[in-house]
N, C-alpha and C positions, 0 to 999 in steps of 0.2 A: 641368552637362553640356549642351551645346547639342544640340538635337534634330537627328538626322541627316536631311538634306534628301533627299527623294525626288521624282522627277517624278510629278506627279498624273496619274491616268488617269481616264477618264470611266466612268460607270455603264452600260457596255454589256456585253451578253452575260451574262445570268444563268446561273449554273452550279448545277444542282440538286444536293442533297446525296446523291450516289449512292455515294461510297466510292472504293475502289481507291487508298487512300493507306496507305503503310507506316508503322506506328507505330514509334517509337524508344523506347529505355529512358529512364526519367526521369534527368535530370542529377543527379549526386551532386556538387553544387558548393556554392555559398554556402548557409548555413543561413538560413532565413527566420525572424526573431525580431522581435517587436514591441519597439521600443526606446523608444516614448514615445506614450502616448495621453492625456496629461494637460494639454496646453496649451489655453489658452482658445480659441485659434483652430485647434485640432487639425489634424494631417494629414500627408500625404505628397505629393510632387510629382515630376515628371520631372526638375526642375532638380537636386535633390540625390540622385538615384538612386544615384550612385556612392558616396556617403557614408552612405547610410541603408540598412539591411537590409530596409526595407519593400518596396522595389521590386526586390529580387533574386529570381532564379529559385529557387523552392523545391526541396527535394531529395526530398520524399516526399509522398504523398497524405494523410498525417495532419496536414499543415500547411495552414491555410487559405490558399488561393491567390488571394483576392480582390484583393490588391495586386501580384500577379505582373506582370512585364513580359509583353506579349503573346507567345504561343508559336505564331506563324503557321507555322513550319517543321514542327513535329511534329504540331500539331493545327490545321490551317487552318480548321476549322469548329467553332463552339461547340456544346455538347451539344444545345440546342434550336433551333439555327439552321436555318431552312427553306430558305434559298438563299444564294448568295454573289454578289458583284459584283466586277468588276475593281478598283474603287476601295476596296472594303471597307465602303461605306456602304449601309445597308439602308432599306427602306420609302420610298425617295425623299423623305426628310424633311430633306435638307440637313444643316447643322451646327447644333448646339444647345449653348448654355452654360446650365447650371442653376446659378443663383446662390443659395447658402444665405443666409438672413437670420435673425438672432436672437442674443441675448446668450449667453454661455457657460452650460453646464449645462442646455441646452434639448433636447439629443438631436440636434443637427445632424449630428455625425459619424456617429452610428448611422444616421440617415436616409440620409446620402450613401453610406455603405458598403453598406447594404442595397439601395439603388436601383442602385448600380453592380453589385452581385452579380447582380441580376435582369436588367439590360440586357446584361451580358456573357454570361449564360446564353442569351439570345436571339440572341447574335451581334453585338450593337451594340458597336462599338469605343468603350469608355468609360474615362476616366481621371479620378482625383480630384486636385485641386490645392488643398492646404490652405495658407493663407497663413501659418500658424504656423511651418511648416518653413522658409519663406523668411526670416522674421524671425530665426529661430535661426541660419540659415546666414549672414545678413548681419551680425549682432551678433558682436563678438569673444567668445571663450569666457569664460563667467562674467559677462559684462556684462548689465545689466538694461535694460529699455526705460525711457525717460523717464516720469516720473509723469504728464505731460500728453499721452502718446502718443495716447490716444483722445479727447482734448478737441477741441472745435470751434475754440477760440482757442489752439491749441497753439503752442509756441515755434517759431521758424524752424528750429532744429536738429531738432525732432521732425517737422516737416512734411517736411523734406528726407529724413529717414530713412524716413518713411512712403511717400513717393513713390518712393524707390529700391526698396523692397520690393515695392510694387505693380507697378512697371514690370517687374521681373524675372519676377514671377509671370505677368503677362499676356503677356509675350513667350513664355513656355513654353506657355501656352494656345494662342496663335496658331501656334506651331511644331507642336503636337500636331494641331491642326485642319487646317493648311495643308500641312504637309510629311510628316506621318506618317499621313495619311488617317484621322485620328480623326473620330468623328461626334458624340460627346457629351463635353463637359468639365464636370466638377462643381467649381465654385469655392466652397470652404468658408471663409467668413470671417464676421465680425459684420455688416458692411454695414448700419450702424445708421440712416443718414439718408436721407430721401426724395430729396434733391437728388443725393446720391452714387449712388443706385440708378438715377435717370434718366440720369445721365452714363454709367454703365456700359452701359445699354441702347443709348444713342446711339453709343457707341464700338464696341460689337460689331456694331451694324447697319451701320456704315461698312465692315466687313469681311465683310458678307453672312452674319452669324451671328445666329441667332435666340436670344432670351434668355427664359428661364423662371425667375422668382423663386420660391423655396420657403422659406417662413417657418415656423419652429417656435415657436408662441406658447403659453406655459405660464402659467396663473394658479393652478394647483393646487399648493399649498405642499408636499404630500406627494411629488409628482412631482419638484419641484425638489430637495427634500432627498435623495431616492433617487438622482437623477442626480449630484448633487454628491458623495454618499457613495460610490457604487459606481464612478463613472467618474473622478472627479477626486481624491478623497481616498485611495481604496484602491489606486491604481496603485502598482506597485513603485517607480517613480521619482518619486512625488508630492513627496517631500521636496526633490527637485531642481528640478522644473519649476514647481510651484505657487507656492512662495515667490518664485521669480524674477519671477512675474507679479503677484502680489497682496500680497506682504509686503516691507516695507523690508529693506535688507541686514541690519540688526541686529535686526529685528523678530521677533515670535513665529513659530514654525514649526508645521506640522501634525503633526510626528512625535510619537507617543506621546499624542496628544490623543484624547479620546472621539470616535468617528466622527460622532455627531450634533452635538456642539459644533463640530467642525472643519467640518462642512458648513454650519452657520449662519454661522460666521466667513468661510468662503469666499464664500458668497453675498452677505454684507454688503460684502465688499471688491470683489466684482464691480461692485456698484452704485457704489462709490467710484471705481473705475478707469474704468468706462464709464458716465458719468452721463447721457449723451444717447442715447436710442433712440426711434425713431418706427416704430410698427407699420405694416404695409402696408395702405394704403387707396387707392393710386394707381389710378384707373379706366382710365388709358391704358396700363398695363403688364400683361403676362401674369404672373399669380402664382397660387400655391396656398398656402393658409394652413392648416397642421395645428394644431389647437387641443387642448391637453392630451393630447398623445401619441396623436392619432388619434381622440379622443372626438368631434370634429366637424371637418369639412373645408369650407373655403370656397375657391372658385376664381373667377378673373376672366379673361375672354377665353380663353386657352389653346386657340386654334383654328388652329394652324399645322401640321396634318398628323396622320397616323395614329400616329406615334411619340409625339407629345405626349399623345394620348389614352391610349395604353398606359401612359405614365408616370403620368398622373392615376389611371387604374384601379388600378395597382399601389399607389399611395399610399393609396387608399381601403381597401386591405386590410392596410396596415402599421401597426404600433404599436411603441413603443420600450420597452415593459415587458419585464423579464427573464423568460425562459422556457427551461427545459431540455428538450431533445429526446433521447429514448432510442430506440435501434434494437435489436430482438431478433428472432431467427429463430423460426419456428413449430416446434412439436413434430413428431416423426415420426409417420407414419400407420400404420394397422394392415394396409394392403393394399399391393400393388404401386404404386409411386409413378410417376405420369405426369401429363401435362397434363390429360387428359380425365377421369380418375378423381378424384372428390372424396370421398376416404375420411375416416373418423373417426380421431381420435388413437389410437395404440396405448397400451398401459400404460406403455411407456417414454416416449412422448410426453406423457402426463398427468403422469408424475413430473417430467419436464423443466419443464412449465408451472408446476407448483407451486414447484419450486426457483427458477426464473427470477423468478417473482412475489415470493417471499419475499426473494430477494436484492435486488431493486429497492426494495422497501419498507424494508428495513433500511438500504440505502444512502442513501435520502432522509432517514431519521431521523438517520443519522450525519452527513450534510452539514449538517443544521440544527443539530445539537449543536456541530459544528466551527465554525460561523459565530458562535457565542456568543449566538444568539437562540433558545434552546431554548423560550422561552415563546411565541414567535411561531408562529401556526398554519402548517402546511405549505401551500404553494400547491396548489390542486386538481390532480389528475392525470386526464387524459383519455387513453383508449386507442383507437387506430385499428387496424383490421384490414381485410383484404380480405374478400370474401364467401365464400371457400373455408372448408370446415368446419375444417380444421386450424388456420387462424389464429384463427377465431372461438372454437374450443374451447380454444386456448392462453390466450385472454384470460378464460375463464370464472372462473378462480380470483379474478381481480381484480374481475370483475363481481359475484361473490357478496359481496364486501366493500364494495360500494357505489360503486365507481368507474364512471364513465360510459364505455360502450363504443360506438364508432361504426364501422359497416361501410361501406367505400368500394369501390365496384365498380371504380373506376379503378386500384386498387392490386392487381389481379390480376397474376399472374406473366407473364413474357414468353412468348409462344406459340412453341414450338420448331418448329412446322410438320411437315415430313416427317421431321425428325430424332427425333421422339418414338419411344421404345422401341428406337432403334438404338444400337448400341455405337459407339465412336469408330472402330474398325476398319471397321465396316460403312459408316459415313458416308464415310470416306475412299475406300472401294472403290466405292460407288454414286455419289458426288457429288464426284469429285476437283476439278473446276473450281470448284465452290462452296466447297470447303475452301480452295482457293488464294485466292479473293477474300476469304473470311472472315479468313484470316490476314493479308491485306494491310490490311484495315480492319474489325476486329471490332465497331466501334461502329455503322457505318452499313450494313454488309452484312446482308442477310436471306436465310436459306435459303428454298427454295420453300414457299409458304403459311405462312411464319413471320413474326415481327416482328423488327425490329432494335432495338437499344438506343435509337436515335434515335426510332423509332416510340413506344417506351415513354416516353421523355422528353416527347414532345409530348402523349401521353395523360395524363401525370401533371401537366400544367400546372395544371388546376383544383385538384388536391390541394396543389400548391406554394403557390398563392395562399391556400388555406384554411389551410395551415401557417403562413404569415405572419400570418394574422388570428387564429390561436389564441393566447389569453392564458394558458391553463393550461399546466402542465408536460404533456408529450406523450410517450406510449410508442407506437411504431409497430411492430406485429408483422406481418411480411410475408415473402414469398419473397425470397431473396437478390438476385435481379435487380432488384426494386423498391428494396430497401435501397441497392443500388449507385447507382441514379440519384438518390435523395433525398439520400444522403450526398454524392454528387458535386455537387449543387446547394449544399448548406449549406457545403461546404468548397471550393467553386470548383475542382473537379478538371478536368483536361483531358479532353476526350472520349475520347481514346485510352486513358486510364487506367481509365475507369469499368468496362469489361467485365471487368477483371482484379482488381477489388477483392475481398477475401475477408472474410467475416464468420463467424468460428468460432461454433459453436452454444453453446459454453460461455462466451460473453462477451456482455455488454450494452455497446453503444457509447453514450456520452453526449456530446452536443454542447452546449457551454456558450456562450451568446451573450455577446458583449462589444461595447463601443462600436466598437472598431477592427477586430477580427477574431474569428471564432469559435474556440473552443478545443475539443479533443476528448480524451477519455480513455476507457479501457475498464474494465469492472467484471467480474471473474471470477465465474462461477456455481459455487460449491463442489459437488463431487460429480457434475459433468457432464463427460463426455469431450469433447474438442475435435473428434474425428473421427467423431462420430455421423452416419451418413448414412441416408437413407430406404431402406426395403426396395425392391430393384429387381433383376431377374434378371441384368442385365448392367452395372449401375452406369454408366448412360449418360453420355456427355460430348460436348458439342459441341466440336470441335477449336478451339483458340485458339493464338495464337503461342507458341512455346516459350520465348521470352525476353521480358523486360519485365513479368513478373508482379509486381504490386504489391499492397499491402494497406493498409488504413487505419492499421495500426500495424506497425512492424518486428517480425518474428518471429511474427506472427499466423498463423492457419490451423492446419495440423496440428502445427506446431512451437511453438504458443503456450506461453510460459513459465508456470510454475505460479502466479506472482505477477503481479497486474495492474500496469500502468504507472500511477503516480500523477501524474506530471508529464511535460511534454514538454521535452526538452533536446537539445543537440547530440549527446550520447552515444547517443541513441536512433537517430541516423541512421547510425552506423557499424556495420559487421557485427560480430557478437560474435566473441570470440577463437576461433580455430579454424574459423571459417565464412567461406566466400568471399562476395564481394559478391553473386553470383547467388543464393546460399543465403538471404541476408538479404532478398532481394526475392521469391524464390519461396516462402519460408516453410518449405521443406524441401529437403534435398539428395537426390540419387539414392540414396545409401547409407541415408538415414534413412526412405525411403518404405516403408510397409508393403506386403506382397505382396498387392495387391488391384488390381482394375481401377479406373480413374479414374471419378469421379462426374460427373454432368451438371449444371452450374450453371444450365441453362435449364429443367430439368424438376423439380428437387428443390424441396422446400419445408420 
């Protein structure tokens, strides 16, 4: 698919993130499904967007949107974007190509996807170009690459094929940077030789594009084994993709093999297929070398602007080890719930805290048993809370069992300002103009003396970097407004969807990291009602748009099914029988709503 050419405009006239943009309902179009994360040179590109579901618009916020096509019409500003320019390029940093370096099973795809997620969160127009997709698109169906494809002295046929694939990929990179106003292109390939890397740098320099090389250098055999086992061998389509790359047509397959044996065989054949590799030592190039999954970092030069420094700073906080993140609401308080009151948990809240904690611990044990590694110790669990009493006391049950509890002041709930203790009717009567602006842009608008979700996202950036650095499994107990923003980051949600996410109190949301995209599932807490709300005289609610309400999972909120969703599939995106499309988005229909006043998502905890 040739990139659509647009006239470039200059970086004139900064537009501050002030709002007044009307959100639209999420598109119920193509389903975003990962179709392949097993190739040695992994990835997705603009070129094959029409043929690959990776770059299709997702249909719901429970699908990781890191590979979505840019949605400038509905969400012209990224969640943590401080300002915008007419060209779409930020920080006056020009155009940058980040070139990945390293053999397979070194975590390059994980690094490129994580970096893309962070840059998109900041509003930097970023796209990943994986050479593996171009190779698959170029080869006939079922065809294998030549045995000498990666060799220095490859045959003429292999050289022609290699050049054809590289040419098409680079054409799309230039189209992204020149005609689609892209700012960062991430080029994911092996790039094994020093001469080839220097040629790349010279070629991009001719087009006024700066080049930053990023090598994942791994000497720890345990990391290599884990990467090969979890990313390459365990993928659903590993039997299709991996043999195509590393096994002869009639050779042994990885299907039904012991995962450890398959990983060793896979790594051995990588060395056979890619026998030549030179680690980065070029003093004249800009490069960052991540050693053993972030254990140590070396960088050379990298002095071409603020954005490059932000990239290096992020990489210093990144690791590629697997870690599960859990989101849970705090228990209810014993007093009237509002922003200023910091009350203790009620008896009902303490009962919830115990049930939530026990459910989480049982779930982790069940996951270990299901993995077949029941003798392997569980990964340590760290608990984050805000400094408010309700969140701290909700975590006490786990603290008494030896789990580490950390209080983070940045994770305090969103400040509702003048809307505190006001009912929705009172807010509409007293501040009709503010309500109108809020309904136009619920993410960036702030009521008088209040915070917006954009303010909250900026406040949470240190916590986001700490989240990337955390290597233990992580449970976050916080107000729903904080969970919305953190979930929005991990699942790459549009800014306009974040204020409308719903986190039922009777569910724990689990984010499972993967090389190519994060996965999400929910865990039902037995014996806890989904519609528990804090004590409040008027069940306050800040007005939000009446349509476009979305949730991390279909049917969550007050209409959460009794059974948790175990897997994500196309069927989850369709409304249930007898329910309208709006009901599946809102979580409840007008007829099913209980006779009560609405709650306030900004003041409850």
